[in-house]
C-alpha positions in Angstrom: 19.3 -45.9 -6.2 20.2 -44.5 -9.6 19.2 -47.1 -12.0 16.6 -46.9 -14.8 14.4 -49.2 -13.1 14.5 -50.3 -9.6 12.7 -53.2 -8.1 10.9 -52.7 -4.9 8.4 -54.2 -2.6 6.3 -57.1 -3.4 4.3 -58.3 -6.6 7.0 -57.3 -9.0 6.9 -53.4 -8.3 9.2 -51.3 -10.3 10.0 -47.7 -9.8 11.0 -46.2 -13.3 13.4 -43.2 -13.4 11.8 -40.0 -14.7 13.3 -39.0 -18.2 14.4 -35.5 -17.0 15.7 -36.6 -13.7 19.4 -35.1 -13.1 22.0 -37.8 -12.9 23.0 -36.6 -9.0 19.4 -37.4 -8.0 18.3 -40.9 -7.2 15.5 -42.8 -9.2 13.0 -41.7 -6.4 13.3 -39.2 -3.7 12.4 -41.9 -1.2 15.2 -44.2 -2.5 16.0 -45.9 0.9 12.5 -47.6 0.7 13.7 -48.8 -3.0 16.8 -50.6 -2.3 16.5 -53.8 -3.7 18.2 -55.9 -1.2 18.6 -56.2 2.7 19.6 -53.4 5.0 21.0 -54.0 8.3 18.8 -52.0 10.9 21.9 -50.7 12.8 22.5 -48.6 9.3 19.1 -46.9 9.7 19.2 -43.5 11.3 15.2 -43.4 11.5 12.4 -44.9 10.0 9.4 -42.7 8.8 6.0 -43.7 9.1 2.8 -42.0 8.0 0.7 -42.3 11.4 0.6 -43.5 14.9 -1.0 -47.1 13.9 2.3 -47.6 11.8 4.7 -46.3 14.4 2.9 -48.9 17.1 3.4 -51.6 14.5 7.1 -50.9 13.7 7.6 -50.4 17.5 6.2 -54.0 18.3 8.5 -55.5 15.5 11.6 -53.8 16.9 10.6 -55.4 20.2 10.1 -58.7 18.8 13.5 -58.5 17.0 15.6 -57.0 19.8 16.1 -53.6 17.9 14.4 -51.1 20.2 17.2 -48.3 19.3 15.7 -47.8 16.0 14.1 -44.2 16.1 10.5 -44.4 14.5 9.4 -41.0 13.4 5.7 -40.1 12.5 5.8 -37.7 9.5 3.4 -37.7 6.5 5.9 -35.4 4.3 7.9 -38.4 3.0 4.7 -39.9 1.8 3.2 -37.0 -0.2 
């Protein structure tokens, strides 16, 4: 979360730390989505999605994978 370069997502995506970013801040303010490995779902407090369609999709995944207790919150702010 605090590295100069953090791999994330697919297709070799990399987030680069801004040059003037203070040491106490993560490479990206949405650092939880940049975690370069697996995170157990029981460690998540909530999952933020930008809209209803995304929420329905995640709710379906949670049902399929038997994790219905994961709170899925519709909020566009983290994506701006």
